[in-house]
C-alpha positions in Angstrom: 86.6 109.5 63.8 83.2 107.3 62.9 83.7 105.3 59.4 79.8 106.9 59.4 80.8 110.6 59.3 83.4 109.8 56.6 81.0 108.4 54.3 78.0 111.1 54.9 81.3 113.6 54.0 82.1 111.8 50.8 78.5 111.3 50.0 77.8 115.3 50.0 81.1 115.9 48.1 83.7 116.4 50.3 87.4 115.9 50.5 88.8 113.1 52.5 91.7 114.0 54.4 94.9 111.7 54.3 94.1 110.5 58.4 90.9 109.6 56.9 91.6 107.8 54.4 94.2 105.5 56.5 91.2 105.6 59.4 89.2 103.8 56.6 91.7 101.3 54.7 93.7 100.4 58.4 89.9 99.7 59.6 88.8 97.5 57.1 91.4 95.6 56.7 91.5 94.3 60.4 87.9 93.8 60.2 86.9 96.9 62.5 84.8 98.6 59.9 82.3 96.3 58.3 81.8 95.3 54.9 78.0 97.4 54.6 79.8 100.6 55.8 83.2 100.3 53.4 80.4 99.2 50.3 78.4 102.4 50.8 81.5 103.9 50.6 82.6 102.7 47.7 79.4 103.4 46.4 80.2 107.3 47.3 83.6 108.0 45.8 81.9 105.9 42.8 79.3 108.9 42.3 81.6 112.0 43.8 85.1 110.9 42.7 87.8 111.8 44.1 90.8 114.1 43.3 94.4 113.7 42.9 95.6 114.0 46.5 92.5 111.9 47.7 93.5 109.1 45.2 97.5 109.2 45.6 96.5 108.8 49.7 94.3 105.9 49.0 96.5 104.3 47.0 99.7 104.8 49.4 97.3 103.6 52.5 96.3 100.6 50.7 100.2 99.6 49.6 101.3 99.9 53.3 98.8 97.8 54.4 100.9 94.9 54.5 104.6 94.3 53.2 106.5 96.4 51.1 109.0 94.9 49.7 112.9 95.9 50.1 114.7 95.0 46.9 117.6 97.6 48.5 119.5 94.2 48.2 119.5 94.2 44.4 122.3 96.2 42.2 120.9 98.3 40.0 117.8 100.3 39.1 114.7 98.3 39.6 112.1 98.8 37.1 108.6 96.8 36.7 106.6 96.7 33.3 102.9 96.1 34.1 100.4 95.2 31.2 96.5 96.2 32.2 95.6 93.1 30.9 94.3 91.6 27.1 94.6 88.3 25.3 97.5 87.1 23.6 99.4 89.4 26.2 102.4 87.2 26.5 104.8 90.2 26.7 106.3 89.5 30.4 107.6 86.4 29.3 109.8 88.0 26.4 110.5 91.3 27.7 111.7 90.0 31.1 114.7 88.0 29.7 115.3 91.3 27.0 115.8 94.0 30.0 117.8 91.2 32.2 120.3 90.8 29.3 120.0 94.7 28.7 121.2 95.2 32.0 118.3 95.9 33.9 117.3 93.7 36.9 114.4 91.8 37.0 112.5 91.2 40.3 109.0 91.1 38.9 106.0 89.8 41.3 103.3 88.7 39.0 99.8 87.2 39.8 97.3 84.3 38.4 94.6 85.1 35.6 91.0 85.2 36.0 89.6 85.5 32.5 90.4 84.6 28.9 93.7 82.9 29.7 96.1 82.5 33.2 98.9 85.5 34.0 102.0 85.3 33.9 102.4 82.9 36.5 100.0 80.4 35.2 101.9 80.7 32.0 105.5 80.0 33.4 103.5 76.9 35.3 102.7 75.6 32.0 106.6 74.8 31.6 107.2 71.4 33.5 108.7 71.6 36.5 108.7 75.3 37.0 108.2 76.9 39.8 106.8 80.3 41.3 107.0 80.5 45.0 110.9 81.1 47.1 111.9 82.7 49.9 112.5 86.5 50.1 116.6 86.1 50.1 116.5 83.7 47.6 114.4 86.1 45.1 116.6 88.4 45.7 119.9 86.3 45.2 118.9 84.8 42.1 118.0 88.1 40.7 121.8 89.4 41.6 123.0 85.8 40.2 121.3 85.7 36.4 119.5 89.8 36.8 115.8 88.1 36.4 113.3 85.9 39.3 110.1 85.7 38.6 107.8 85.0 42.0 103.4 84.4 42.5 102.4 87.1 44.6 101.8 86.7 48.5 98.8 87.3 50.0 100.6 89.6 52.4 101.2 92.4 49.6 98.7 95.4 49.4 96.2 93.3 51.6 94.0 96.0 51.5 93.4 96.0 48.0 92.8 92.7 47.5 89.6 93.1 50.1 88.5 96.3 48.9 88.6 94.9 45.4 86.3 91.7 46.3 83.6 94.0 47.3 83.8 96.5 44.5 83.0 93.2 42.4 80.1 92.6 43.9 78.8 96.5 44.5 78.9 97.7 40.7 81.6 100.2 42.0 84.7 98.4 40.1 84.0 101.1 36.9 85.7 104.0 38.8 88.9 105.4 37.3 90.6 106.6 41.0 89.9 102.9 42.1 91.2 101.1 39.4 94.4 103.3 39.6 94.9 103.0 42.9 94.2 99.0 42.9 96.8 98.9 40.2 99.4 101.3 41.9 99.1 100.1 45.2 100.3 96.2 44.2 103.0 98.1 42.3 104.4 100.1 45.0 104.4 97.9 47.6 106.3 95.5 44.8 109.6 97.8 45.7 110.3 99.1 41.8 112.1 102.2 41.7 110.9 103.3 38.4 107.6 101.6 37.1 106.7 101.5 33.5 102.9 100.8 32.3 101.2 99.2 29.2 97.6 100.6 29.3 95.7 98.4 26.8 92.6 100.1 25.1 90.3 98.6 22.4 87.4 95.9 22.0 90.0 93.4 23.9 90.9 95.3 26.8 89.5 96.5 30.2 89.5 100.1 28.7 87.4 99.9 25.5 88.4 103.8 24.2 91.7 105.5 24.1 90.3 108.0 25.9 89.6 106.2 28.9 93.3 104.4 28.2 94.5 107.7 28.4 92.5 108.9 31.6 93.7 105.5 33.3 97.3 105.9 32.1 97.2 109.6 33.3 95.7 109.2 36.7 98.1 106.1 37.5 101.5 108.3 35.9 100.3 110.8 38.9 100.2 108.5 41.6 103.4 107.0 40.8 105.5 110.3 40.3 103.8 111.5 43.2 104.8 108.5 45.2 108.6 109.4 44.1 108.7 106.3 41.5 109.7 107.7 38.1 106.3 106.3 36.1 105.7 106.2 32.4 102.9 104.6 30.3 102.5 103.8 27.2 98.7 103.9 25.6 98.5 100.3 23.0 96.1 98.6 21.0 94.0 95.6 22.2 91.3 95.5 19.1 93.0 92.5 18.0 95.1 89.4 19.9 98.6 90.4 20.4 100.9 88.0 18.4 99.7 84.5 17.2 99.0 82.1 20.5 96.1 82.8 22.9 96.7 79.9 25.4 99.2 79.6 27.9 101.6 76.4 26.9 101.3 78.3 23.4 102.3 81.6 24.5 105.0 80.2 26.3 106.0 78.6 22.9 105.6 82.0 21.0 107.4 84.1 23.5 110.7 81.4 22.7 110.1 82.0 18.7 110.1 85.8 19.6 113.4 85.7 21.9 114.9 83.5 19.0 114.6 86.6 16.5 111.0 84.9 14.8 108.1 87.3 16.4 104.9 88.5 15.2 105.7 92.3 14.0 103.4 93.8 16.4 104.6 92.0 19.4 107.8 92.3 18.9 107.8 96.1 18.5 105.5 96.3 21.3 108.6 94.9 23.8 110.9 97.1 22.2 109.6 100.0 23.0 108.2 99.2 26.4 111.8 97.9 27.3 113.7 101.1 25.9 111.6 103.1 28.0 112.3 100.9 30.9 116.2 101.8 30.0 115.5 105.4 29.7 113.3 105.4 32.8 115.9 103.8 35.0 119.1 105.9 33.0 120.6 103.0 31.3 119.7 104.8 28.2 120.5 108.2 27.8 117.1 108.5 25.6 114.1 106.2 23.7 116.0 105.6 20.8 118.9 104.1 22.1 116.6 102.1 24.7 115.2 100.8 21.1 118.6 100.1 19.9 120.0 98.3 22.8 116.8 95.5 23.0 116.7 95.1 19.4 120.5 94.1 19.9 119.9 91.8 22.6 117.1 89.7 20.5 119.9 89.9 17.4 123.0 88.9 19.3 120.8 86.1 21.3 121.6 87.4 24.5 118.0 87.4 25.5 117.1 83.9 24.8 119.8 83.2 26.6 119.0 84.9 30.0 115.5 83.3 29.4 117.4 79.9 29.3 119.0 80.6 32.6 115.6 82.2 34.5 113.7 79.1 33.7 116.5 76.6 34.9 116.9 78.8 37.9 113.4 78.3 38.5 113.2 74.2 37.5 111.9 74.1 34.3 112.2 71.4 31.6 115.0 73.5 28.8 114.2 70.6 26.8 110.4 71.9 26.6 112.0 75.4 25.6 114.4 74.1 23.4 112.2 72.2 21.8 108.9 73.8 22.0 106.6 71.0 20.5 107.1 69.2 23.5 105.1 72.0 25.1 101.6 71.4 23.0 100.6 68.5 24.5 96.5 68.7 23.6 95.0 65.6 22.5 93.5 67.4 20.1 94.5 69.6 17.0 92.2 71.0 14.8 92.7 73.8 11.7 89.9 76.5 11.5 89.6 77.4 7.6 88.2 81.0 6.1 84.3 80.8 5.4 84.9 83.6 2.7 87.9 85.0 0.4 88.5 88.5 1.1 90.9 90.7 3.4 90.7 90.8 7.4 89.1 94.1 8.0 89.5 93.0 12.0 89.6 90.6 14.8 87.4 90.9 18.1 90.3 90.1 20.5 87.5 89.6 23.2 85.9 86.6 21.2 88.8 85.0 20.4 89.7 85.0 24.2 86.4 83.9 25.1 86.4 81.1 22.6 89.9 79.8 24.6 88.1 80.1 27.7 85.6 77.8 26.3 88.1 75.6 25.9 89.6 75.5 29.3 92.7 77.8 28.8 91.3 80.7 31.3 89.3 80.9 34.5 85.6 81.5 35.2 86.1 81.1 38.8 89.0 81.5 41.6 88.2 77.8 42.0 88.7 76.9 37.9 91.4 74.7 37.0 93.3 75.8 34.2 94.1 73.8 31.0 97.3 74.5 30.2 97.5 73.0 26.6 94.5 74.3 25.5 94.2 77.6 23.4 94.7 78.9 19.8 96.8 80.0 17.7 96.3 82.4 14.6 97.5 82.2 11.4 96.3 85.4 10.1 95.9 89.0 11.8 94.2 92.0 10.6 94.7 93.3 7.1 95.9 89.9 5.6 94.6 88.8 2.0 92.9 85.4 3.3 91.9 82.9 0.6 88.8 80.7 1.2 89.6 77.2 2.8 92.8 78.9 3.8 93.6 78.3 7.3 92.9 80.7 9.8 94.2 79.2 12.7 94.5 76.0 14.7 92.2 75.0 17.7 94.5 72.8 20.4 91.4 71.3 23.0 91.7 67.8 25.1 87.8 68.3 25.8 86.0 67.6 22.7 82.3 68.6 23.4 84.1 71.6 23.7 85.3 72.4 20.4 82.9 72.7 18.1 81.1 75.9 19.8 84.5 77.7 20.6 85.2 77.2 17.1 81.8 78.9 16.1 83.1 81.6 17.9 86.4 81.9 17.2 84.9 82.1 13.3 82.4 84.9 14.6 85.6 87.1 15.9 86.8 87.5 12.2 85.2 90.5 10.4 85.7 90.2 6.3 85.9 92.7 3.8 86.7 92.6 -0.1 88.6 95.8 -0.2 92.2 96.1 1.6 91.9 97.3 5.1 94.9 98.9 6.9 96.6 98.1 9.7 96.2 100.0 13.2 99.0 101.5 14.9 100.1 99.6 18.2 101.4 102.4 20.2 98.2 105.4 20.7 100.4 107.2 23.3 102.8 108.3 26.0 101.9 109.3 29.0 104.5 111.0 31.2 107.7 110.9 28.5 
């Protein structure tokens, strides 16, 4: 078997066999196939596409290129939730404790963020003392003991995906549905869960800008998951404005605590409840999605989800005083209120622009080497559809570098679209795939 022949086959529109895909993935991961040949293959796939069988075979080959996490020692049916990312997406911080309180063992591996704000790991590490590194035995013990543990993704999990993605990123071959879906699902399959619930975002603050593209990605990922023997469900959710009020690492932790205490922003709470309901339904812990919703609402209302969060933070070394009094998390040197320039209604908020504003303050990473400012970011006081008076506070900026505040403030203000007429709020859930 030669890589040259496989490149030509795909370039000419041929269908790659399972053993050919495995040869290609293993060879590239081991360094036997050079970058330039894999780059040529990625471009051939970009133009010719892959069918369902090829997409599943590629995903499985990448998943099995490294360690497969064995969660069999954890009691119960394991369910993993994955989001395709957005602005202000702190769902994992809220949903993990909710799911654990409802009886789902949460054994989660998360990554760091490269973009507007940090990933789930970065957000949790904004809590003093919190650590995300532990041995597999301790990880499994913690899940069995308190129902939840969250660690950083290791380099041994789907290493082929990491290497292939780095190549796609510099050869303009990221934007292909099979390659995107395969990249996401290879890591989810390697993480060992029995059931997978996907939160696929669509809108100006998401990777998938249109609902149509989000559905295509969701359908592809659901087919991969089910084809791999994992019950998989995808929720298409709106990302045309930031999720919740907070954008920034420590700020998002503070907001997550408020949600767990029963004081959350309506859309954020709704999304957590819906995703949790499908997790319960997918694992068989609820007979229906409606029963799942009732259970998720109850763990918020009775405080058990918040108590589970406290146990989780304590188990991983976090300072509980910062959770019980979240003002202690908000340590930015500068705090500035930003006022509405006109009266009227908020017709829209460009989520991506808010995200870039936070990035300008240091809340995210522009490169892998960038250091995150955990306390930088924004707290929004108004959302789409809200009425606002000129001079009323739209949001609060938190920063530690004074020279970055004015440019970030201007971009933040430009993200708001004002209207003289009342504007209806957009629906949060667009579709459910694989139910």
